[in-house]
N, C-alpha and C positions, 0 to 999 in steps of 0.2 A: 421929338415926342418927350412931355415932361416925366421925368422919372417919379416913381412912387416913393413915398417917404419909408422909413424904416419902421415897421410896424413890429416893435418889440413885443417878446412872449414871456410870459410866467406861467408856470404849468405846477399844479399841485396834484398829489396822489395820496390817497389813504389806503394804508396796508393792514392786512389782516395778520396777527400775531398767533400762531397756532402750535398747539402741543403736539409734538411729532408721534405721540403715541396714541393718544385720544382722537386726534384730529380735530378737537373741539378749539374754540378761541381760548386763548389764555392770557391774564394779564401779565404785563413785562415788568409791572412795579416800577416803572419808570427808568429802569435800568438801560434799556435800548435808548430812551430819549436822552437820557443824561449822559449816556457815552457817546451818543452821535452829536450833542451839542459842543463837545470838546473839538471833534473835526469839523462839524458841520455849521456851528455857531446857531444862527437863526433859522437855517434851512429845514429844521425838524422841530416837532412840537407834539405833546400830547393831546389827544382827543377825549371827547366826552367819556368814552368807555376806555377802560386801561388796557383793552386788547386791541387798541387802534393807534397806529402811528401816523401823522400826516408829513409829508416832507414837500418842500417847496424849491423850485429852481430860483436861481438868481435871474436877474433881467437879462434875457438871451436876445441878441440882435438876428438870430436865424433860428429856422428849424434845426439845423445841424446842431447849433449850439444846444438848443434845448434837449437835442436827443442824448449828446453826450452827458449833459447832467443829469438826466432821468436815468440813464446806464449806471453813472456813478452813484446816484443816491440809492437806487436799488440794491447794487453790489454792497455798499456800506452797511444798509440796514440787515441784509442777509447775514453779513459777517458778524454785526454786532448780535443778532437775534442767536446765532449758532453758539457764541459764547455763552448764551444762557440756556442752552439746549432746547431752544425754538426755531419754528421756521416760519417762513413769511409767503403769503399769497395775496393775489389780486382778483377781486371780483366784487360785484355790488352789493351781495349780501352773502354770508356764509350758509353752506348748505342746510345744516342742522343746529347750529348753535342757538341756545335760547337766551334772549336778553334778559330775562329774571336772573341769568345765573353770571352775569358779567358786571363787575363792579364799576363805579362811576369814579372818574378821576376826581381826587382831591383837591379842587381847585374853586375858588369863590364864583368864578365865572360860570362853571358847570352847575354849582350848587344854585346859583341864582336861576338858570334856566329850568332845572328840574323842579325848584319850588314854583316856578309859574306855570309850567307846562305839564308837570306830573308824568303820568304814564306814556303821555306822547313823546317825551323827552327821553323816559327810561328806555322805551322800545325803539329807540332811534339807531339801531345798531346796524348802520348802514355806510357804504363805501363809495365814495365818488371821486371823480377826476375834474378839476377846474382848470380853464385855461382863460389867461387874461391876454388880451391884446392892447398895446399901448396906442393910444389917441390923445395928442397932445390939448387938442381944442375940444373942450368937453360939449360945446353945441354940436358940433359935428358928430362927436361921440354918441350924443343921445339920439340924433338922426339914425346914425348906423344901427344903435340898438333897436329902434323902432322897427327897421327894414329888416333886420338880421331875424327878428322873431319868426317870421314865416318859416325859416328853414331849421329852426329849433329841432322840430320832429325828426327831420332827414339827418341830421347829425345824431341825435339820440339813437334813433334807429340802429346806426352802425355800432354804437357802444354797447348795447344791451347785452348784461352779463349779470343777471340776477334771476334765475328761474325758479329757485328754491327759497324758502322760508321755514325755518323752524322744522325742518325735516319732512316738509310737504313739497310736492311739485305743484307750483301755484297756478299754472296753466298760462302766466304771463312771462314774456322773455326778460322783461325788466319789473321786478316785484319791489325794487328799491325805491322807484318812484312812488309808488302806492303807498309805501310806509312813511315816506317823507312828507305826503299830502296831509298829514293829521297836524303838522305844523302850521302856524299863521304864517302868512305873507310868504307864501312859497308858490311854485307854479309858473305859469307864463308871465313875463312882466306887463305892467299898464302902459298904454301909449300916454305920452307926455309931449307936449308941443314945444317945450322949451327947459333949458336947465333950471331956470327960474321957478318954474311950477312944479319941475321934480325936486328941487331943494326945499321949496315951500311944504310940499307933501311930507318929506323927511322931518323938517322942522315942526310941523303939526304933530306927529307922531311920537317925537321926543317932548315937546312941550306939553301934551296931555298923558304922559307917562305909559303910552302904549309900549315904547322901546327905550332902553337908555342910550342906545347909540346906533347911528344908522346902519351899521352892519348887520343889524338883526333884519334886514330885508334880505329873504333868503330865495329870491327868485331863481328861475332858470337861467337868466340872463340879466345882469344889472350894469349900470353906470356905476363904477366903484364910487363910494362915497369919498374916500381919501385920496386914491390914486387917480391918475389920468389913465385909466384903462376902462374897457368894457369886458365884463367877466362872464363868461360861459360857463355855466354850473349845472347844466342838464345832465352831463354825461354820468353813466356808470364807471366805477374803477375798472379799467382793462386788465386782462390776462397778460399781455405781453408789451414789451416796449414799443415794438412795431405798430401794435394797434393804436397805442396811446399817441404815438407821434404823427401816425397817418391822420388821425382825427384832429390833432393840433394843426397840422399844416393845412387840412381843409378848412378848419376855423379861420387862419390867418389869411389865406387866399380869399374866403369869402368876404371878409372885413376889407380887404385891399380892393377886392371888385366892387364893393358897394360904395367905398370910397371914391374910386375912380368915376363911377357912375356920377355920383355927386359933384365931383369937380367939373364934369362935362354938363352940368345943369341937367341931369337926367337922373331918376331916382327910382326905386324898386316899389312896386305896388305894396301899400299898407292893407292888410286883411285884417277883419275881425278876429278877435281873440277866441270867441265863441267857435270860429271855423277852424283855427288852428288847434284848438283843443280837441277836435276830432282827430286830426293827423298824430296829436301827441299821444292820445289813448290808443290809437292802431300801432304806434311804435312800440309802446310799454307792451302791448299784448302781444303783437306778432313779430316784433324786431323787423329785419329786413323781408321777411315772407309777407306773403297777403299784398294787400292795396293800401295806397294812400289817395288822397283826394287832390287833384290839380284843380286849384279853384279858378285859374285863368280858363282852361277847359270846361269846368264844372262838371267833372266825370272822374270816376275811379280809374287810377293807373296803377300798374305793378310798382311797388316801392323801389325795387331794383332799377327800373326805368327812370324813377324820378331820380334817383342816386346820380345816373349816368348823366342825366341832364344837369344836374349841379355840377357834375366834373366839367361839362361842356361851358357851363356859365362861367366858371372860374379859370377856364383854360388860357385866357389871355394874359393873366397876371403870374402864372405858376412859375415860368422861367425866370421872371425878373426876381422872384422871391427866393428862387434857387431850391424849389421844394418838389420839382415833379417826381423825382425817385421814390419819395416818402409818400406822395399822395397817390401814387400808382399802386400802392399795397392795398388800397381798397378794393382791386380786383381780387386779390387773395380772400379779403372778408366776403366779398360777394359770392366767391365760388365756394368757399369752405365753411361760411357760417360765421355768425358772431360768437362771442364768448358763450353766450346762453346756448346756442346751438351746440357747441361743442360739450359743454357741461352737461346737456341733456342727452347727447349720443353716449357719452360715458355711462351715464346712469341707465340708458336703454340697454347697454352692453353688459354691465356688471349687476345691476340692480342694488349697487351699494355706494352710499353716500360718502363714506370713507373715500372711497376711490374716486369719487368727484374732487375731494378735497386734496387727494394725491397729485391729481390732475392740474389743479388749480396753482398748487405751489410749486410743480414741475415745470409749468409755462412762466411763472412769474419770472425766472432766471434765464429764459430763452434769449439768447443774443447778447447777453451781458459779456 
């Protein structure tokens, strides 16, 4: 039987920098980023708001490599934050911080975005996790992107970790995605029948001054304009390393399974975006609770059952990828809830959003 290619991984996480006294987000005045660059070079960068630090792994050949890198990156940022008397947390939104109080990073790129998008950009105080999967052939990568779109709500549901916004319980398990919806060129990706048509779309946007570079396509999943990867961008920032790596492992296995089907002249059904949007809404609203739609059966099914079906779907590639143990962590998430469920449980018990922040920062270092 033909072996699968190496589906390389790159993982990006966006961290909250928090004042240990007030528990509010606080600017690190670039000191954490500047200090980290001495150790981590280009693996760390500032984000639009000064209270955000983004890290990215090197190119990893396995889920195990990615896990080790994420552990290292989290540890180093915690260590550097501690030297500034700050702490670090992982969640899609901060429970009560107000965007109006958070300064924008002094960088021409961010000034340009704010100048164009105004309060939609200033209020974009959100934190995500992105996962790149390497695909050398861009035509195959595009076809896999088209097919993987169906599964985005399933993956997203597992990552939901932003139930609060500006001190309010929003009623959503992921309010982050609702905040980001204000940006143009977000949401589920368009269908393209070839790389040529995709690149023509990008060229048209650049030529007509809609965007100055193709990275300003901020879809939930995109064929990266510069790297030979497909990039999953739908996930909330996760509480723990184990959650991040479980989701990364599922993403890699999904791409590997769809690739295997394509190599066997089989492909997964392409469903209308209008239908997939219904499942994305349900994932944002309810996380892994409630139901999503099985479009093949044309009926509602418990989201947890659909996630178990996803595990069955990818099962035949998991051992070759060496990621079964990390994927099996999904059963812990299904049993104990997502980050959003855990945040809400702390708030229900304490009635105190500072206690929720303490929980987020405590979980961030778990397993390091």
